[in-house]
ROSE-4610 file (N, C-alpha, C; in Angstrom, 1 decimal, always signed):
// ROSE-4610
residu = [X/X/X/X/X/X/X/X/X/X/X/X/X/X/X/X/X/X/X/X/X/X/X/X/X/X/X/X/X/X/X/X/X/X/X/X/X/X/X/X/X/X/X/X/X/X/X/X/X/X/X/X/X/X/X/X/X/X/X/X/X/X/X/X/X/X/X/X/X/X/X/X/X/X/X/X/X/X/X/X/X/X/X/X/X/X/X/X/X/X/X/X/X/X/X/X/X/X/X/X/X/X/X/X/X/X/X/X/X/X/X/X/X/X/X/X/X/X/X/X/X/X/X/X/X/X/X/X/X/X/X/X/X/X/X/X/X/X/X/X/X/X/X/X/X/X/X/X/X/X/X/X/X/X/X/X/X/X/X/X/X/X/X/X/X/X/X/X/X/X/X/X/X/X/X/X/X/X/X/X/X/X/X/X/X/X/X/X/X/X/X/X/X/X/X/X/X/X/X/X/X/X/X/X/X/X/X]
num = [1/1/1/2/2/2/3/3/3/4/4/4/5/5/5/6/6/6/7/7/7/8/8/8/9/9/9/10/10/10/11/11/11/12/12/12/13/13/13/14/14/14/15/15/15/16/16/16/17/17/17/18/18/18/19/19/19/20/20/20/21/21/21/22/22/22/23/23/23/24/24/24/25/25/25/26/26/26/27/27/27/28/28/28/29/29/29/30/30/30/31/31/31/32/32/32/33/33/33/34/34/34/35/35/35/36/36/36/37/37/37/38/38/38/39/39/39/40/40/40/41/41/41/42/42/42/43/43/43/44/44/44/45/45/45/46/46/46/47/47/47/48/48/48/49/49/49/50/50/50/51/51/51/52/52/52/53/53/53/54/54/54/55/55/55/56/56/56/57/57/57/58/58/58/59/59/59/60/60/60/61/61/61/62/62/62/63/63/63/64/64/64/65/65/65/66/66/66/67/67/67/68/68/68/69/69/69]
x = [-13.6/-12.2/-11.4/-11.8/-11.1/-11.3/-12.5/-12.7/-11.8/-11.7/-10.9/-9.4/-9.0/-7.6/-7.4/-8.4/-8.2/-8.2/-8.9/-8.9/-7.5/-7.0/-5.7/-4.6/-4.6/-3.6/-3.8/-5.0/-5.3/-4.7/-4.9/-4.3/-2.8/-2.2/-0.8/-0.2/-0.9/-0.4/-0.6/-1.6/-1.9/-0.8/-0.6/+0.4/+1.8/+2.1/+3.4/+3.7/+2.7/+2.8/+3.1/+2.3/+2.5/+3.9/+4.4/+5.7/+6.8/+6.6/+7.6/+7.6/+6.5/+6.4/+7.1/+6.9/+7.5/+9.0/+9.5/+10.9/+11.7/+11.1/+11.9/+11.7/+10.9/+10.6/+11.9/+12.2/+13.3/+12.8/+13.4/+13.0/+14.0/+15.0/+16.1/+15.6/+16.2/+15.8/+15.0/+14.5/+13.8/+12.4/+11.8/+10.5/+9.5/+9.3/+8.3/+8.6/+9.9/+10.3/+10.0/+9.5/+9.2/+7.8/+7.3/+6.0/+6.0/+4.9/+4.8/+4.7/+5.2/+5.0/+3.5/+3.2/+1.9/+1.4/+2.3/+2.0/+3.0/+2.6/+3.5/+3.7/+4.8/+4.9/+5.1/+5.5/+5.6/+4.2/+3.2/+1.9/+1.2/+1.5/+0.9/+1.5/+2.8/+3.4/+2.7/+2.6/+2.0/+0.5/-0.2/-1.6/-1.7/-0.8/-0.8/-0.5/+0.5/+0.9/-0.2/-0.9/-2.1/-3.2/-3.5/-4.6/-4.2/-2.9/-2.4/-2.5/-2.1/-2.2/-3.7/-4.6/-6.0/-6.6/-6.2/-6.7/-6.2/-4.9/-4.3/-5.0/-5.2/-5.9/-7.3/-8.0/-9.4/-9.4/-8.5/-8.4/-8.1/-7.1/-6.8/-8.0/-8.7/-9.9/-11.0/-11.1/-12.1/-11.8/-10.5/-10.1/-9.8/-9.8/-9.6/-8.1/-7.3/-5.9/-5.4/-6.2/-5.9/-5.0/-4.0/-3.1/-3.7/-3.6/-4.1/-5.5/-6.2/-7.6/-7.6]
y = [-16.9/-17.0/-16.0/-15.9/-14.9/-13.5/-13.2/-11.8/-11.5/-12.4/-12.2/-12.1/-12.9/-12.8/-11.5/-11.0/-9.7/-8.6/-8.6/-7.6/-7.5/-8.7/-8.7/-8.2/-8.6/-8.1/-6.6/-6.0/-4.6/-3.8/-4.3/-3.7/-3.6/-4.8/-4.9/-3.9/-3.8/-2.9/-1.4/-1.1/+0.3/+0.7/-0.1/+0.2/+0.2/-0.8/-0.8/+0.4/+0.8/+1.9/+3.2/+3.4/+4.6/+4.6/+3.4/+3.3/+3.6/+3.1/+3.4/+4.9/+5.5/+7.0/+7.8/+7.4/+8.1/+7.9/+6.7/+6.4/+7.1/+7.3/+8.0/+9.5/+10.0/+11.5/+12.2/+13.4/+14.2/+15.2/+15.0/+15.9/+16.9/+17.1/+18.1/+19.5/+20.4/+21.8/+22.4/+23.7/+24.3/+23.7/+24.1/+23.4/+23.4/+24.5/+24.6/+24.0/+23.6/+23.2/+21.8/+21.0/+19.6/+19.2/+18.2/+17.7/+16.9/+16.9/+16.2/+14.7/+13.8/+12.4/+12.0/+10.9/+10.4/+9.8/+9.1/+8.5/+8.8/+9.0/+9.1/+7.7/+7.0/+5.6/+5.3/+6.3/+6.2/+6.0/+6.9/+6.8/+5.5/+5.0/+3.7/+2.6/+2.6/+1.6/+1.6/+2.8/+2.9/+2.3/+2.7/+2.2/+0.7/+0.2/-1.3/-2.0/-1.5/-2.2/-2.1/-0.9/-0.8/-1.7/-1.8/-2.7/-4.2/-4.5/-5.9/-6.3/-5.3/-5.6/-5.8/-4.9/-5.0/-6.3/-6.7/-8.0/-9.2/-9.1/-10.2/-10.4/-9.2/-9.2/-9.8/-9.4/-9.8/-11.3/-11.8/-13.3/-14.1/-13.6/-14.2/-14.3/-13.2/-13.1/-14.1/-14.1/-15.0/-16.5/-16.9/-18.3/-18.6/-17.7/-18.0/-18.1/-17.5/-17.5/-16.2/-15.3/-14.0/-14.0/-13.2/-13.1/-12.3/-12.8/-12.1/-12.4/-13.3/-13.6/-14.8]
z = [-11.3/-11.0/-11.9/-13.1/-14.0/-13.6/-13.1/-12.6/-11.4/-10.5/-9.3/-9.7/-10.6/-11.1/-11.8/-12.6/-13.3/-12.3/-11.2/-10.2/-9.6/-9.2/-8.6/-9.5/-10.8/-11.7/-11.9/-11.9/-12.1/-10.9/-9.7/-8.5/-8.6/-8.9/-9.0/-10.1/-11.2/-12.3/-11.9/-11.2/-10.7/-9.7/-8.7/-7.7/-8.3/-9.1/-9.7/-10.6/-11.4/-12.3/-11.5/-10.4/-9.6/-9.0/-8.5/-8.0/-9.0/-10.2/-11.3/-11.6/-11.7/-12.0/-10.9/-9.6/-8.5/-8.5/-8.9/-8.9/-9.9/-11.1/-12.2/-12.2/-11.4/-11.4/-10.9/-11.5/-11.2/-10.1/-8.9/-7.8/-7.4/-8.2/-7.9/-8.2/-7.6/-7.9/-6.8/-7.0/-6.0/-5.7/-4.7/-4.3/-5.3/-6.1/-7.1/-8.4/-8.6/-10.0/-10.4/-9.5/-9.8/-9.5/-10.1/-9.8/-8.6/-7.8/-6.6/-6.9/-6.0/-6.2/-6.2/-6.9/-7.0/-5.6/-5.0/-3.7/-2.7/-1.4/-0.3/+0.3/-0.1/+0.2/+1.7/+2.5/+3.9/+4.5/+4.0/+4.5/+4.1/+2.9/+2.4/+3.3/+3.6/+4.4/+5.8/+6.4/+7.7/+7.7/+6.7/+6.6/+6.4/+5.6/+5.4/+6.7/+7.4/+8.7/+9.7/+9.7/+10.7/+10.3/+9.0/+8.6/+8.9/+8.6/+8.9/+10.3/+11.2/+12.6/+13.1/+12.6/+12.9/+12.5/+11.2/+10.7/+11.5/+11.9/+12.6/+14.0/+14.7/+16.0/+15.9/+14.8/+14.6/+14.4/+13.6/+13.3/+14.6/+15.4/+16.6/+17.6/+17.6/+18.5/+18.0/+16.6/+16.0/+16.3/+16.1/+16.3/+17.7/+18.6/+20.0/+20.4/+19.6/+19.9/+20.4/+20.8/+21.3/+22.5/+22.5/+23.7/+24.8/+26.0/+27.1/+27.5/+26.7/+27.0/+27.9]
């Protein structure tokens, strides 16, 4: 149980740290004058929504609650 809890806390700290670094980064100026963000949050959001939809459809199919069947 401790290992599982440690893994979850590690993931939260990693994603939270990347978000904070991206939030406080100065992106003003010409294109080459700033560091690129660590994470493209739009891509992450799209990937999470896709994975969530796939997981939901799989669960509905597994439990027999699939729509249109």
